Structures are given as C-alpha cells and as structure tokens.
C-alpha positions in Angstrom: -0.2 -19.0 -5.0 -2.3 -21.5 -3.0 -5.4 -19.8 -4.2 -4.9 -21.5 -7.6 -3.5 -24.7 -6.2 -5.7 -27.1 -8.1 -4.8 -25.7 -11.5 -1.1 -25.4 -10.7 -1.1 -29.0 -9.3 -2.4 -30.2 -12.6 0.4 -28.3 -14.4 3.0 -29.9 -12.1 1.5 -33.4 -12.8 1.7 -32.6 -16.6 5.3 -31.6 -16.3 4.6 -28.0 -17.4 7.2 -25.4 -16.5 5.6 -22.1 -15.3 6.3 -18.9 -13.4 4.0 -17.8 -10.6 3.5 -14.2 -9.6 2.3 -13.8 -6.0 1.1 -10.6 -4.2 3.4 -10.5 -1.2 2.5 -7.1 0.3 -0.1 -4.3 -0.2 -0.6 -0.7 0.8 -3.6 1.5 0.3 -6.5 0.6 -1.9 -4.9 -2.6 -3.4 -7.3 -4.8 -5.4 -6.0 -8.2 -4.1 -4.5 -9.4 -0.9 -1.2 -11.2 -0.2 -1.3 -14.7 -1.5 -3.3 -13.8 -4.7 -1.4 -15.2 -7.7 -1.2 -15.3 -11.5 0.8 -18.1 -13.2 2.0 -18.3 -16.8 3.4 -21.5 -18.5 5.9 -21.8 -21.3 3.0 -21.9 -23.9 1.8 -18.5 -22.6 -1.3 -19.9 -20.9 -2.3 -17.8 -17.9 -4.4 -18.5 -14.8 -5.3 -16.5 -11.7 -5.1 -12.8 -11.0 -2.9 -10.5 -8.9 -4.8 -7.2 -9.4 -8.3 -7.8 -10.7 -7.0 -6.6 -14.1 -5.0 -3.5 -13.1 -1.5 -4.7 -13.8 -2.0 -8.2 -15.3 -0.3 -7.3 -18.6 2.9 -6.1 -16.9 3.0 -9.1 -14.5 2.4 -11.5 -17.4 5.5 -10.1 -19.1 7.5 -10.5 -15.8 6.5 -14.2 -15.6 7.7 -14.7 -19.2 11.0 -13.1 -18.4 11.4 -15.2 -15.2 10.8 -18.4 -17.3 13.6 -17.3 -19.6 16.1 -16.3 -16.9 15.2 -18.9 -14.3 15.6 -16.2 -11.6 13.0 -14.8 -9.2 12.1 -11.1 -9.3 10.4 -8.9 -6.7 8.6 -5.9 -8.3 6.5 -3.0 -6.9 3.6 -1.4 -8.7 2.1 1.8 -7.4 0.2 4.9 -8.2 3.3 7.0 -7.7 5.1 5.2 -10.5 5.6 7.3 -13.7 4.0 4.5 -15.7 1.1 4.0 -13.3 -1.5 4.7 -16.0 0.4 2.6 -18.5 0.2 -0.5 -16.3 -3.2 0.4 -15.0 -2.8 0.6 -11.2 -4.6 4.0 -10.8 -6.5 3.2 -7.7 -3.9 4.7 -5.4 -2.7 1.5 -4.0 0.7 -0.2 -4.0 1.3 -4.0 -4.5 4.6 -5.9 -4.2 4.8 -9.0 -6.4 7.2 -11.9 -6.2 7.7 -13.8 -9.5 9.1 -17.3 -9.1 10.0 -19.7 -12.0 9.0 -23.3 -11.2 10.6 -26.0 -13.4 8.7 -29.3 -13.3 9.5 -30.8 -16.7 12.2 -33.0 -15.1 9.8 -34.6 -12.7 9.2 -38.4 -12.9 11.0 -41.6 -11.9 14.0 -41.0 -14.1 14.6 -37.5 -12.9 13.9 -38.4 -9.3 16.5 -41.2 -9.4 19.1 -39.0 -11.0 19.7 -41.5 -13.8 18.2 -39.4 -16.5 16.3 -36.2 -17.1 17.0 -32.7 -15.8 17.0 -32.6 -12.0 14.4 -30.4 -10.4 15.6 -27.9 -7.8 14.4 -28.3 -4.2 12.3 -25.1 -4.3 10.3 -26.5 -7.2 9.8 -29.8 -5.4 8.7 -27.9 -2.2 6.3 -25.8 -4.1 4.9 -28.9 -5.9 4.4 -30.6 -2.6 2.6 -27.5 -1.3 0.3 -27.3 -4.3 -0.5 -31.0 -4.0 -1.4 -30.7 -0.3 -3.6 -27.6 -1.0 -5.3 -29.3 -4.0 -6.2 -32.3 -1.7 -7.7 -29.9 0.8 -5.1 -30.6 3.5 -3.9 -28.0 6.0 -0.5 -26.8 5.0 1.5 -23.6 4.8 4.3 -22.5 2.5 6.9 -19.9 3.6 8.9 -18.2 0.9 11.7 -15.7 1.3 10.8 -12.4 -0.3 13.6 -10.2 1.2 17.0 -11.2 2.6 20.2 -12.5 1.1 19.9 -12.4 -2.7 20.8 -16.0 -3.1 18.0 -17.1 -0.8 15.1 -15.0 -2.2 12.4 -17.3 -3.5 13.4 -20.3 -1.5 10.5 -22.2 0.1 9.6 -24.3 3.1 6.4 -26.4 3.4 5.0 -26.7 7.0 2.3 -29.1 8.2 0.1 -28.7 11.3 2.1 -31.3 13.2 5.3 -29.3 12.6 6.9 -31.6 10.1 8.2 -29.8 7.0 9.6 -30.2 3.5 12.3 -28.2 1.9 14.7 -25.7 3.3 15.1 -21.9 3.1 18.9 -22.4 2.9 21.3 -20.4 5.0 21.7 -21.4 8.7 19.6 -24.2 10.1 18.3 -21.8 12.7 16.4 -20.0 9.9 14.5 -23.2 9.1 13.7 -23.8 12.8 12.4 -20.3 13.4 10.5 -20.3 10.2 8.8 -23.6 10.9 7.8 -22.4 14.4 6.4 -19.1 13.2 4.7 -20.6 10.1 3.0 -23.3 12.1 1.5 -20.7 14.4 0.1 -18.8 11.4 -1.2 -22.0 9.9 -3.1 -22.8 13.1 -5.2 -19.7 12.5 -5.3 -20.0 8.7 -3.5 -16.7 8.1 -1.6 -15.5 5.1 0.8 -12.6 5.8 4.3 -11.4 5.8 6.7 -12.3 8.6 10.0 -10.8 9.6 12.7 -12.9 11.2 15.4 -10.8 12.8 19.1 -11.3 12.4 19.3 -13.3 15.6 16.7 -15.7 14.4 17.9 -16.0 10.8 21.6 -16.3 11.5 22.1 -15.0 8.0 23.8 -11.8 8.8 20.6 -9.8 8.1 16.9 -9.9 8.7 14.8 -12.2 6.5 11.2 -11.4 5.4 8.9 -14.3 4.5 5.5 -14.6 2.8 3.6 -17.2 4.6 0.6 -18.6 2.7 -1.8 -20.8 4.7 -4.1 -23.3 3.0 -6.7 -24.8 5.3 -9.9 -26.8 4.6 -12.9 -24.7 3.5 -14.7 -23.0 6.3 -18.1 -24.5 7.2 -21.5 -23.1 6.7 -24.2 -25.1 8.5 -27.8 -24.3 7.4 -30.5 -25.5 9.8 -33.9 -25.8 8.2 -34.5 -27.5 4.9 -36.8 -24.7 3.4 -36.7 -23.0 0.1 -34.6 -20.1 1.5 -32.1 -22.7 2.5 -31.7 -23.9 -1.1 -30.7 -20.4 -2.3 -28.4 -20.0 0.7 -26.6 -23.2 -0.1 -25.9 -22.0 -3.6 -24.5 -18.7 -2.3 -22.5 -20.5 0.4 -20.8 -22.7 -2.2 -20.1 -19.6 -4.4 -18.3 -18.1 -1.3 -16.3 -21.4 -1.0 -17.9 -22.7 2.1 -18.3 -26.4 2.9 -22.1 -26.4 3.2 -24.1 -28.7 5.4 -28.0 -28.7 5.5 -29.5 -30.2 8.7 -33.2 -30.8 9.4 -35.0 -33.3 11.5 -37.6 -34.0 8.8 -36.4 -36.6 6.2 -39.1 -35.6 3.7 -37.5 -32.2 3.3 -33.8 -32.9 3.8 -33.1 -34.6 0.5 -30.4 -34.6 -2.1 -33.1 -33.7 -4.7 -33.9 -30.5 -2.9 -30.3 -29.6 -2.1 -28.1 -31.0 -4.9 -25.3 -28.5 -4.3 -24.9 -29.1 -0.6 -21.8 -30.9 0.5 -23.7 -32.8 3.2 -27.3 -33.4 4.1 -28.0 -34.5 7.6 -31.3 -35.7 9.0 -31.2 -35.1 12.7 -32.5 -32.7 15.4 -30.4 -29.5 14.9 -29.2 -29.2 18.5 -28.2 -32.9 18.6 -26.2 -32.6 15.4 -24.5 -29.4 16.6 -23.5 -31.2 19.8 -21.7 -33.9 17.7 -19.6 -31.4 15.7 -16.1 -29.9 16.2 -16.4 -26.3 15.0 -13.8 -23.6 14.6 -13.7 -19.8 14.6 -14.5 -19.7 10.8 -17.8 -21.6 11.1 -21.0 -19.8 10.3 -24.4 -21.1 11.6 -27.6 -20.0 9.8 -30.7 -21.0 11.6 -33.7 -21.0 9.2 -35.9 -23.4 11.1 -38.3 -20.6 12.2 -39.8 -23.0 14.8 -39.2 -22.6 18.6 -38.9 -26.3 19.2 -36.0 -26.5 16.8 -34.3 -23.1 17.1 -34.4 -22.4 20.8 -32.4 -25.6 21.9 -30.1 -25.1 18.9 -29.4 -21.4 19.7 -29.0 -22.2 23.4 -25.9 -24.2 22.3 -24.8 -22.2 19.3 -24.4 -18.9 21.1 -22.0 -20.3 23.6 -19.6 -21.7 20.8 -16.6 -19.8 19.5 -17.9 -19.7 15.9 -17.7 -16.7 13.5 -21.4 -16.1 13.0 -24.8 -17.1 14.3 -27.9 -15.8 12.5 -31.5 -16.7 12.8 -34.5 -16.1 10.5 -37.7 -14.6 11.7 -39.7 -11.4 12.1 -38.8 -8.8 14.7 -41.7 -10.1 16.8 -40.3 -13.7 16.5 -36.9 -12.4 17.5 -38.2 -10.7 20.7 -40.0 -13.9 21.6 -37.0 -16.0 20.9 -34.8 -13.8 23.0 -37.0 -14.2 26.0 -37.1 -17.9 25.6 -33.3 -18.0 25.4 -33.1 -15.8 28.6 -35.4 -18.3 30.3 -33.0 -21.1 29.6 -30.1 -19.2 31.1 -28.3 -17.3 28.2 -26.6 -14.1 29.2 -27.1 -10.7 27.5 -23.5 -11.0 26.2 -24.4 -14.3 24.6 -27.6 -13.0 23.2 -25.8 -10.0 21.6 -24.0 -12.4 19.4 -27.2 -13.4 17.6 -27.8 -11.8 14.2 -31.6 -11.7 14.1 -33.5 -11.0 12.0 -30.8 -12.6 9.9 -29.1 -10.6 7.0 -28.6 -7.0 5.9 -31.4 -4.7 5.0 -31.5 -5.1 1.2 -35.3 -5.1 0.9 -35.0 -8.7 0.0 -38.2 -10.7 -0.8 -37.3 -13.8 -2.8 -35.2 -16.7 -1.5 -32.3 -15.7 -3.7 -32.4 -12.0 -2.5 -32.7 -13.2 1.1 -29.7 -15.5 0.6 -27.7 -12.6 -0.8 -28.6 -10.4 2.3 -27.5 -13.2 4.6 -24.2 -13.7 2.7 -23.6 -10.0 2.7 -23.9 -9.9 6.5 -21.6 -12.9 6.8 -18.9 -11.2 4.6 -19.3 -7.8 6.5 -18.9 -9.6 9.8 -15.9 -11.5 8.6 -14.1 -8.5 7.0 -15.2 -5.8 9.4 -17.4 -4.0 6.9 -20.2 -1.7 7.8 -22.8 -2.7 5.3 -23.4 0.9 4.3 -23.3 2.0 0.6 -19.8 3.0 -0.5 -21.2 5.8 -2.6 -20.7 9.0 -0.5 -19.2 7.2 2.4 -15.7 7.8 3.8 -15.1 4.3 4.9 -12.3 2.2 3.4 -13.2 -0.1 0.5 -11.0 -2.9 1.8 -11.1 -3.5 5.6 -8.5 -6.2 5.9 -5.3 -5.0 7.5 -2.6 -4.4 4.9 0.5 -6.6 5.1 3.6 -5.1 6.5 5.7 -3.2 3.9 8.8 -5.2 2.8 11.1 -2.2 2.5 13.2 -1.6 -0.6 11.9 -3.4 -3.6 13.7 -4.2 -6.8 15.1 -7.0 -8.9 16.7 -9.8 -7.0 18.2 -11.6 -10.0 
C-alpha cells in the first residue's frame, strides 16, 4: 500500500473513499512482492498494481465489493485454481491479497469534532496517517492484521522509528505492545514482510499474522565524477527511485545545467565529502572519476564502509593499477574484493546510456541476488527475493 502512498494521500485529502488491495504473501513465480497495492475509489478510478496485469480485473472487482460491504476480504489467487486462466495468473505462482475499504469522506473539522459528518473509523485514520508519513518521505511502518480473530482482520497500527505509534490492533493491549516492538525492528532495516505473533504474544486466544509494510527514505546513490557517463547514470538512478547526488571537485563540471535531474550537486573533493556523510546499508557508490588522485583516497574509505555497493569505472589495466595503489595504502584483500571494477555487467555497452544501464543492472543484481546471466535457457529463479511466509488458510473474512 505504501508503494502508492503519494496518490492515496491525495485521495485522503480530497475525501475520496476507496478500497486498497495489498499483496500480503507470495509463493512461487509471483509477479509482485508483499506490499504491492492496487486501489479503487468509488468512481471506479484505479491506481497501482498487484500482479503486473495478471489478476488486476478480479482484484478490481473485489475492491468494488469491499467498498459496497465495508468489510475487508482476504483472497488467494493461484495457478491451481480452476479459474486460473480466467483471471490470468498462469505463471505458476500464488498470491494472497488483502482488500481493505478505507472511508475518508467524513474527514474534516466537523467530523473530527464529532459535531457533524460521518465519523471515520480508527483504522481509516491510522492508514491515512501512514499514507501521509510515507508521502512526506518519513520513515514509518504500518502493521495490519491479515489472519487472526475475524473481527480484528484489517486493523492497523502505525509505528515510527522512535517507537511511538498511532492506532490499535484491538484485542489485548499485549498485542499492540508486541506488534510495536516487532514492527519497529523491521522498520529499522526497511523491510516489508509478514510476521506471526504467537498466542502468548497476542493474548487473543490464537496466533495473529501481520503484514508489516516499511516506508523509508529513498536509498542513496552517490555518483563521483561529473562526466557524461554520470549524466546518464543520474537519469537511470532516478528511474530506480534513488536519491542521487553528484560529487566532483571541479566546479566547472559539477553544475545544475549538466545534471538537471540530480537531487544534489556537491562541489568538493570526493573523499572529503564521503567523510562528512552518514551512509546506510542501502547506499550505492559509483566512482566514475577515473583519476587516481580522486578515486584512490575515495575508495580507501568507501571499501571500509557498510554500504550496499561500491563500483569504479576504468579499464582492466586501470583496475589492476588501482588495486595495487589501494594495497599500498593498507586495504586488505577482503576489502578489495568488495570493489566492482570494471564497473557494470558485460552488456557490450559503448554509449553513456548503455554504460549506465550496465551499471544499474549490476546494482540490481547485487541487491536482489541475481546472477546477471540470460534467463533464456537458464534454470535460475526469475525472482530471487525470498517469498513471504504463507499465511495458512485463506478465504473471506467478512
């Protein structure tokens, strides 16, 4: 749901009632991962996707039904279904989808005060707060019950990094306390997944399964070296939803005119800028300076940081020379093995755009555990992300 937070936040602000269908679990070759969502408002407008087109029509109808009944529904779509070809999920995968109606038309001062208007239920308010936080780019996570006591399914809890929360899952207060603790841990690593809380933790008389969706600020891509290849990489980085910074010590090259799509342009020595930054495990560093006086002191620091990816441009001869220079300044073989150089996958790239594509492909493969080999004729999985834990028996919870 949070993957379409900006659009849904606008719907909330406009007072548009809608139903949101969210992928809560997958098995096999599923096209979308948990958290992917499709929403439909009362006018029939749809945004988002839960299957890349496979079952959108059937899910669209489920959303319309949920808007009419006001009740959440948990539904499974799979290849084994008799109507698999009818709904279009013929890839062999299984997806479980939670459809939640969200009524926002009673929002506003009158409804909030209780003096007029139709009151909005607490779940809708919690989801609205989660959408607003995600739309602002704030770190937050929303936990929703997808399996447990029927009267609690669909209830939501918004958790922030400091442990404060909005809303309640209902049931015993112990359920909220446990959910906040577990959800906060998942938010800390930016993870979206299902979570089972046992009977002891839920105090509801049965286990409860939650879908936890984490929304964190966009991961960072820092491109060092304001060259023509960097301009193409900036565009690809933005396409992949990175917050992109271009850093170069030469002010004549590091300009907004040359890099209009970059989020930030920094004129500084690369290693000095890197020393000033707080980076996380999602950050990717692309060193395109291709000059020993810039890239050696930069890589000396970068290869000791807990970032996701460090790549450096250059020929194989340049790479061997660079490796030796880095050994000379004290880097270990283990640290040197983290360096992706020459940067990118072998696509036969020549133009800046093709080279940017090869770099982006390597970043994605590194992030997702891909091999980079052609899928045709291969026996590797198409989707490398671990499937979410199955949620057991699926059916209507109305």
